VEXTIMI-590797 format. One record per residue: x, y, z of N, C-alpha, C in turn; residue in three letters. Coordinates in steps of 0.001 Angstrom, whole numbers, padded with zeros to 6 digits, always signed. Atoms other than C-alpha are relative to their C-alpha. Example, Ala and Ser with C-alpha at 12.3 -4.5 7.8 and 13.67 -1.06 7.14 Angstrom:
+000890-001190+000000+012300-004500+007800+000900+001200+000000Ala/-000820-001190-000060+013670-001060+007140-000770+001090+000730Ser/
//
This chain:
+000670+000364-001220-007961+012592-015033-001266+000829+000173Met/+001252-000759-000060-011213+014295-015862-000993-000703+000909Asp/+001021+000540-000873-013978+013838-013345+000493-000420+001369Gly/-000564+000374-001298-011632+013094-010475+000254+001247+000833Leu/-000303-001117-000894-011348+015355-007479+001497+000043+000256Thr/-001426-000107-000344-007972+016579-006274+000406-001073+001004Arg/-000282+001057-000970-008191+014091-003414+000185-001324-000729Val/-000131+001225+000794-008763+011247-005881+001334-000024-000745Asp/-001261-000092+000732-005820+012434-007962+001187-000214+000936Gln/-001095+000153-000969-003589+012668-004875+000122-001452+000437Ala/-000039+001412-000402-004552+009137-003814+000586-000876-001101Leu/-000564+000760+001128-003744+007814-007286+001508+000207-000069Ile/-001437-000291+000026-000362+009552-007241+000707-000733+001144Val/-000603+000704-001140+000368+008158-003757+000096-001496-000271Leu/-000009+001430+000298-000571+004647-004878+001070-000344-001033Ala/-001011+000241+001038+001606+004878-007989+001407+000101+000599Val/-001311-000147-000653+004534+006103-005868+000335-001217+000851Leu/-000253+001184-000834+004140+003181-003453+000436-001179-000865Gln/-000312+001111+000905+004174+000681-006317+001373+000205-000644Val/-001289-000288+000639+007131+002401-008005+001159-000239+000967Ala/-001077+000187-000983+009214+002407-004818+000151-001480+000333Val/-000070+001448-000213+008326-001235-004128+000770-000640-001149Phe/-000694+000529+001173+009475-001998-007676+001483+000317+000005Gly/-001410-000379-000070+012730-000102-007164+000744-000882+001000Leu/-000613+000892-000986+013485-002114-004024+000087-001424-000550Phe/-000017+001327+000613+012542-005295-005890+001088-000128-001047Gly/-001063-000016+001007+014862-004367-008740+001364-000121+000674Phe/-001274+000049-000710+017700-003777-006281+000243-001381+000600Asp/-000132+001347-000556+017026-007132-004612+000414-000988-001087Lys/-000355+000872+001123+017178-008875-007987+001447+000231-000418Thr/-001381-000321+000364+020404-007068-008836+000973-000580+001032Gln/-000856+000534-001052+021869-008111-005479+000155-001518-000152Ala/-000046+001465+000181+020978-011763-006086+000873-000386-001185Arg/-000753+000304+001217+022554-011643-009549+001433+000522+000033Asn/-001341-000559-000085+025662-009802-008387+000232+001121-001000Gly/-000087-001069+000992+024922-006961-010806+000027+001370+000666Asp/+000015-001393-000430+024922-003154-010550-001169+000209+000942Trp/+001014-000216-001031+022962-001989-007497-000466+001450+000016Arg/+000538-001338-000226+020785+001000-006696+000667+000532+001265Val/-000645-000578-001180+022552+003360-004284-000982+000056+001171Arg/+000843-000088-001192+021260+003291-000726-000620+001389+000129Glu/+000503-001380-000047+020899+007059-000907-001240+000152-000883Arg/+001139-000058+000913+018535+006633-003863-001204-000735+000587Thr/+001091+000747-000622+016486+003994-002051-000629+000798+001140Leu/+000515-000797-001123+016180+006241+001010-000774+001214-000497Leu/+000717-001143+000570+015183+009238-001098-001348-000453-000557Leu/+001253+000534+000535+012571+007127-002862-000978-000303+001132Ala/+000859+000328-001141+011251+006024+000543-000697+001232+000560Ala/+000673-001222-000440+010462+009650+001350-001289+000246-000781Leu/+001172-000188+000855+007947+009605-001513-000931-001205-000004Phe/+000801+001226-000005+006744+006007-001215+000364-000870+001175Gly/-000444+000673-001224+007387+005005+002372-000649-001340+000262Gly/+000690+001268-000241+004749+002307+002619+000507-001069-000966Ile/-000548+000946+000974+005998+000671-000579+001391-000457+000383Gly/-001356+000346-000439+009560+000781+000756-000044-000957+001183Ala/+000089+000843-001196+008548-000736+004086-000472-001404-000370Trp/+000482+001315+000430+006543-003526+002445+001080-000746-000778Phe/-001063+000654+000775+009393-004237+000023+001086-000542+000920Ala/-001052+000447-000915+011928-004428+002833-000422-001285+000716Gln/+000451+001145-000778+009815-006914+004764-000438-001182-000859His/+000458+001104+000839+008196-008953+001998+001126-000615-000825Leu/-001118+000498+000817+011357-009226-000094+001225-000343+000845Leu/-001129+000199-000924+013625-009479+002968+001256+000687-000552Arg/-001080-000761+000617+015783-006763+001503+000533+001044+000971His/-000688-000938-000881+018276-004865+003667-000643+000059+001385Lys/+000661+000036-001307+016563-005985+006861+000991+000019+001156Thr/-000989+000032-001079+019796-006370+008860+001082+001051-000144Arg/-001094-000942+000258+022015-003703+007346-000236+001328+000710Lys/+000037-001301-000685+022639-000740+009628+001059+000890-000627Glu/+001109-000802-000529+022417+002229+009425-001198+000080-000940Pro/+001087-000110+000976+020162+001675+006385-001352-000277+000633Phe/+001279+000387-000608+017463-000031+008433-000592+001137+000829Arg/+000455-001111-000838+017246+002848+010902-000371+001208-000849Thr/+000287-001140+000883+017404+005499+008178-001278-000234-000800Leu/+001235+000299+000723+014657+003726+006251-001200+000216+000911Leu/+001088-000244-000951+012474+003761+009351-000284+001483+000156Gly/+000173-001452-000106+013064+007495+009666-000649+000566-001263Ala/+000567-000478+001262+012271+008060+005974-001482-000373-000095Ala/+001407+000425+000013+009041+006059+006298-000810+000872+000960Val/+000695-000855-000967+008094+008087+009389-000238+001390-000577Ala/+000156-001325+000625+008708+011362+007533-001082-000059-001070Val/+001018+000177+001038+006618+010069+004635-001403-000028+000617His/+001311+000118-000631+003729+009136+006936-000456+001320+000617Leu/+000335-001312-000570+003867+012490+008721-000423+000955-001111Ile/+000345-000877+001124+003814+014304+005368-001371-000356-000574Ala/+001308+000416+000511+000840+012255+004169-001094+000413+000984Val/+000981-000396-001009-001001+012841+007446-000233+001519-000012Ala/+000132-001456+000067-000289+016574+007215-000782+000421-001238Ala/+000740-000291+001227-001570+016605+003645-001479-000312+000147Gly/+001403+000367-000235-004764+014810+004649-000655+001019+000913Val/+000544-000994-000937-005268+017195+007571-000257+001333-000705Trp/+000130-001270+000734-004721+020195+005295-001205-000027-000947Trp/+001117+000114+000945-007211+018927+002717-001338-000008+000734Val/+001264+000122-000719-009871+018150+005316-000360+001231+000806Leu/+000300-001209-000790-009577+021481+007139+000011+001254-000829Asn/
//
């Protein structure tokens, strides 16, 4: 990643994490449809801490685990923690 600033690198990492988490949710949705082995909810929630926006988009666009409680509430909390961490990181970099 020569020539990229640390901010550029961080944005690339964040983008890759969002896509990876979206893919993980998509994989789990496919597994659910096929009746195959599933990704643990704990793993999905942990992934959402690192790629919250990707998790939120996957839940809504793929209609995955939209009615299941407490997962839905816990996912919202994980996305909120993710957004707070990203905002704190941006604030730290800019100040």
